[in-house]
C-alpha positions in Angstrom: 0.0 0.0 0.0 1.1 3.5 -0.8 -0.2 6.7 0.9 -1.0 8.1 -2.6 -3.7 5.4 -2.9 -5.7 7.2 -0.2 -6.1 10.5 -2.0 -9.1 12.3 -3.5 -9.9 15.6 -5.1 -12.0 18.1 -3.1 -13.0 21.5 -4.2 -12.2 24.0 -1.5 -15.7 25.4 -1.4 -17.0 22.1 0.0 -15.0 22.5 3.2 -17.6 23.7 5.7 -16.7 27.0 7.4 -19.8 27.1 9.6 -21.9 24.5 11.4 -25.3 23.7 9.9 -28.1 25.9 11.0 -29.6 23.0 13.1 -27.2 20.8 15.0 -28.9 17.7 13.6 -29.4 19.1 10.1 -26.5 17.4 8.3 -26.8 15.1 5.3 -25.7 11.5 5.9 -24.2 9.2 3.4 -25.0 5.6 4.4 -22.5 2.8 3.3 -23.7 -0.8 3.3 -20.6 -2.9 3.4 -22.1 -6.2 2.7 -24.0 -5.0 -0.4 -21.1 -2.7 -1.5 -23.5 0.3 -2.1 -24.2 3.7 -0.6 -27.3 5.9 -0.4 -28.0 9.6 0.4 -29.9 10.2 3.6 -30.3 12.8 6.4 -28.7 12.6 9.9 -32.2 13.0 11.4 -32.8 9.4 10.1 -29.9 8.0 12.1 -32.0 6.4 14.9 -33.9 4.4 12.3 -30.7 2.4 11.5 -30.4 1.3 15.1 -31.9 -1.8 16.5 -32.6 -3.7 19.8 -29.3 -4.8 21.3 -27.1 -2.1 19.8 -24.7 -0.1 22.0 -24.1 3.4 20.8 -20.7 4.5 22.0 -20.0 8.3 22.4 -16.7 10.0 23.2 -17.6 12.5 26.0 -14.3 14.4 25.9 -14.7 18.1 26.2 -12.8 20.6 24.1 -10.8 23.2 26.0 -10.6 26.8 24.7 -6.9 26.0 24.5 -5.6 28.7 22.2 -4.1 31.5 24.3 -3.2 34.8 22.6 -0.8 37.5 23.6 0.0 40.2 21.0 1.8 38.4 18.2 2.4 35.3 20.4 0.2 32.2 20.5 0.1 29.2 22.7 -1.9 26.0 22.0 -2.2 23.9 25.1 -2.0 20.1 24.5 -2.2 18.4 27.9 -1.2 19.1 31.5 1.9 17.4 32.8 1.4 18.0 36.5 -1.5 17.1 38.7 -2.2 20.7 39.7 -2.3 21.7 35.9 0.3 24.4 36.5 2.6 22.8 33.8 1.5 21.9 30.3 2.8 20.6 27.0 2.1 23.3 24.4 2.8 24.5 20.9 3.9 28.1 20.6 4.4 30.7 17.9 6.8 32.3 17.1 9.0 29.4 18.2 12.3 31.2 17.7 11.4 33.8 20.3 9.7 31.6 22.8 12.6 29.7 24.3 13.2 28.6 27.9 13.0 31.6 30.3 10.6 33.6 28.1 7.5 34.9 29.9 4.2 35.3 28.0 1.7 37.6 29.6 -2.0 37.0 28.6 -3.4 39.8 30.9 -2.5 41.3 34.2 -3.6 38.2 36.2 -2.3 35.4 34.1 1.0 34.6 32.4 3.2 31.6 31.5 7.0 30.8 31.6 8.6 28.6 28.9 10.6 26.1 30.9 11.7 23.4 28.4 11.8 22.5 24.7 10.5 19.2 23.5 10.2 17.2 20.3 8.5 18.5 17.2 8.7 22.1 18.5 6.7 21.5 21.6 7.3 23.5 24.8 6.7 22.8 28.5 5.1 25.9 30.0 4.5 26.8 33.7 1.5 29.1 34.5 2.2 31.9 36.9 -0.1 33.7 39.3 -2.8 32.7 41.8 -5.8 32.2 39.5 -7.0 28.6 38.9 -5.5 27.5 35.6 -8.7 26.1 34.2 -10.7 29.2 35.2 -8.1 31.4 33.4 -8.2 29.2 30.3 -12.0 29.4 30.2 -11.8 33.2 30.7 -9.1 33.9 28.1 -8.9 31.0 25.8 -10.2 30.6 22.2 -11.7 27.5 20.7 -9.0 25.8 18.6 -10.8 25.5 15.3 -8.9 23.4 12.7 -6.7 25.3 10.2 -9.0 24.5 7.3 -11.7 26.7 8.8 -10.5 30.0 7.5 -11.9 32.4 10.1 -11.3 33.3 13.7 -13.4 31.5 16.4 -16.5 33.3 17.6 -18.4 33.0 20.9 -21.0 30.6 19.3 -18.2 28.2 18.5 -17.9 27.4 22.2 -21.3 25.7 21.9 -21.3 24.4 18.4 -17.7 23.0 18.4 -18.7 20.9 21.5 -20.9 17.9 21.7 -24.1 18.1 23.8 -22.7 15.1 25.9 -19.2 16.5 26.5 -18.1 16.1 30.1 -14.4 15.3 30.6 -12.3 18.3 29.6 -9.0 17.6 27.8 -9.4 17.7 24.0 -7.7 20.1 21.6 -10.2 19.2 18.9 -13.8 18.1 18.9 -14.8 14.4 18.3 -16.7 15.8 15.3 -19.1 12.9 14.5 -20.7 13.6 17.9 -21.4 17.3 17.0 -24.6 16.2 15.1 -26.4 14.8 18.2 -29.1 16.5 20.1 -30.9 15.3 23.2 -33.9 14.4 21.0 -31.8 12.2 18.7 -30.3 10.4 21.7 -33.8 9.8 23.1 -34.9 8.4 19.7 -31.8 6.1 19.7 -32.9 4.7 23.1 -36.4 4.3 21.9 -35.0 2.3 18.9 -33.6 -0.2 21.5 -30.0 1.0 21.6 -28.1 1.4 24.9 -25.7 4.3 25.2 -22.2 4.0 26.6 -19.7 6.8 27.1 -15.9 6.5 26.6 -13.3 9.2 26.8 -10.4 9.8 24.4 -8.8 13.2 24.7 -8.1 14.3 21.1 -4.5 15.5 20.7 -2.0 16.0 18.0 -2.3 12.4 16.9 -5.5 13.1 15.2 -4.0 15.7 12.9 -0.4 14.6 12.6 0.5 14.4 9.0 1.8 11.2 7.4 5.0 12.0 5.6 6.0 8.6 4.1 4.5 6.8 1.1 5.2 3.5 2.9 3.1 4.6 5.8 2.9 1.4 7.8 5.8 2.4 10.1 4.2 5.8 10.8 3.7 6.4 14.6 0.9 8.5 16.0 1.2 10.6 19.2 -0.2 9.0 22.3 -3.7 10.1 23.4 -5.3 9.4 26.8 -8.4 7.2 27.0 -10.6 5.6 29.6 -13.7 3.4 29.7 -15.8 3.1 32.9 -16.7 -0.4 34.2 -20.4 0.4 33.6 -19.7 1.3 29.9 -17.5 -1.8 29.5 -20.4 -4.0 30.6 -22.8 -2.3 28.1 -20.2 -2.7 25.3 -19.4 -6.3 26.0 -23.1 -7.3 26.3 -24.1 -5.6 23.0 -25.1 -7.5 19.9 -23.6 -4.7 17.8 -21.4 -1.8 18.8 -22.0 1.4 16.9 -19.1 3.8 17.4 -19.6 7.5 17.0 -16.4 8.9 15.5 -12.9 7.6 14.9 -11.9 8.5 18.4 -14.5 6.1 19.8 -13.3 3.4 17.4 -9.7 3.9 18.5 -10.7 3.8 22.1 -12.7 0.6 21.8 -10.1 -1.2 19.6 -7.2 -0.1 21.8 -8.9 -1.4 24.9 -9.8 -4.6 23.2 -6.2 -5.1 22.0 -4.6 -4.3 25.3 -7.4 -5.6 27.6 -7.2 -2.4 29.6 -10.0 0.1 30.3 -7.7 3.1 30.6 -4.3 4.3 29.5 -2.7 6.0 26.5 -2.9 4.8 22.9 -1.2 5.5 19.7 -3.1 2.8 17.8 -2.7 3.3 14.1 -5.6 1.6 12.2 -5.1 1.1 8.4 -6.4 -1.5 5.9 -5.7 -5.0 7.0 -6.6 -4.2 10.7 -8.9 -6.8 12.3 -11.7 -5.0 14.2 -12.6 -6.8 17.5 -15.3 -4.6 18.9 -16.8 -2.1 16.4 -19.7 -3.3 14.2 -20.9 0.0 12.7 -19.5 3.5 12.7 -20.7 7.1 12.3 -18.0 9.5 11.1 -17.5 12.8 9.4 -15.5 13.1 6.2 -11.7 13.3 6.6 -8.8 14.9 4.8 -7.0 12.9 2.1 -3.8 11.0 3.0 -4.5 11.1 6.8 -4.7 8.4 9.5 -8.4 9.1 9.9 -9.2 8.3 6.2 -7.0 5.2 6.5 -9.1 4.1 9.5 -12.3 4.5 7.6 -10.8 2.6 4.6 -9.8 -0.2 7.0 -13.4 -0.5 8.2 -15.4 0.0 5.0 -12.9 -1.1 2.4 -10.7 1.3 0.4 -12.6 1.0 -2.9 -16.0 1.5 -1.4 -14.8 4.4 0.8 -13.1 6.3 -2.0 -16.1 5.8 -4.3 -18.3 7.2 -1.6 -16.0 10.2 -1.1 -16.1 10.9 -4.9 -19.9 10.7 -4.8 -20.1 13.0 -1.8 -17.9 15.6 -3.6 -20.0 15.3 -6.7 -23.2 15.7 -4.7 -21.7 18.7 -2.9 -21.7 17.3 0.6 -20.1 19.5 3.2 -16.7 18.2 4.4 -14.7 18.0 7.6 -15.4 19.2 11.2 -18.6 21.3 10.6 -19.6 19.2 7.6 -21.9 16.2 6.9 -21.4 12.7 8.0 -21.2 9.0 6.9 -22.8 6.0 8.5 -21.0 2.7 7.8 -23.1 -0.4 8.4 
C-alpha cells in the first residue's frame, strides 16, 4: 500500500466553514458494506438504522478553549503534565522567540513561563499567578478551530464545536461525529432499543499529525489518553452490535480490546488490514485525504467503497470535515 492510494480531489468550497443551522441538520451518506453500495440520507434518520441490542458509543471528551493569545504570540495547550495543571505541554508561535526563560503575559492576572523545549517544536510551560488555571483558560482561551476553517473563532463556537454530551475536559479538537447529536436524537436512539455508553479519548496532535511517508505502515501517532468506565465496558461487552460515534470512539474501543485495559494511553494506528474486534458499525464525518483518519475509515469500510463514496459526496456537494456532513458505515 502507498499513501497516494488514499487521496481524492476536493473543491475548496466544499470545506464547511460554519456549522449547519440546526445541529442535527446534516446530510448522511450511508454505506452498506455487505452490499457494496451507498445511499444519500439525512442525519435525522440515524436512529432508524439502530436496533434492539445495539450499543451506541459516544466520546464524552470536552474541548478546551486551548488557544491563548498575547499580542503576536500564540500558545496551543496540548495536555497538563502535572497534577495541579500548572505545567502543560504546548505548541507556541513564534517558536524562535519563545525559548526557555521567556515569559508570555496574557493579561495582568495570568502569564506563563517557557521552561523546556521538546520534540516537534513542543514546549513545556508553567503558568504563573494565583488564578485557577482552568478558570483562566475558560476566561481567556479561544476555541482551537482546525486550520482549514479560514476564520477566527466566535463565541458561538464554544457551543457548536462541542458535543451536547461533552463532560471530561481535555481535547484540543472536537470528536466531530458527535457534533450532530441532540438530546432528542439520543432519546430516539434509546427508543429504537439502543443502549448508550460513554468512553473518553482526549483528542490530541495524533488526530491531525501528517503522514510523511508513502510507505506509511511504520508511521507512529502521538499517544492520546483514554478511559472506559466499568459500567460502559459492561454495556459494550453485552451488546449485539457496537455502533461507534467517531474515529476517536473506534480507536478507544479497539485499543482497549487489543490491550485488555480500560484506561491508559494509545497511539493505535488503524489502516487497511486491521482486524476489528469490537466495532460493528461507525458514524464518522468526512476526513482529509492522505490522513490516518481516512485510513481508519478505509480499514473499516474497504478502500474501494470508501473512496467511491467520497467521490460521490464531492460530486453531490456534501459539506466536508469538522462542521460538515457525515457518513454511517453499516
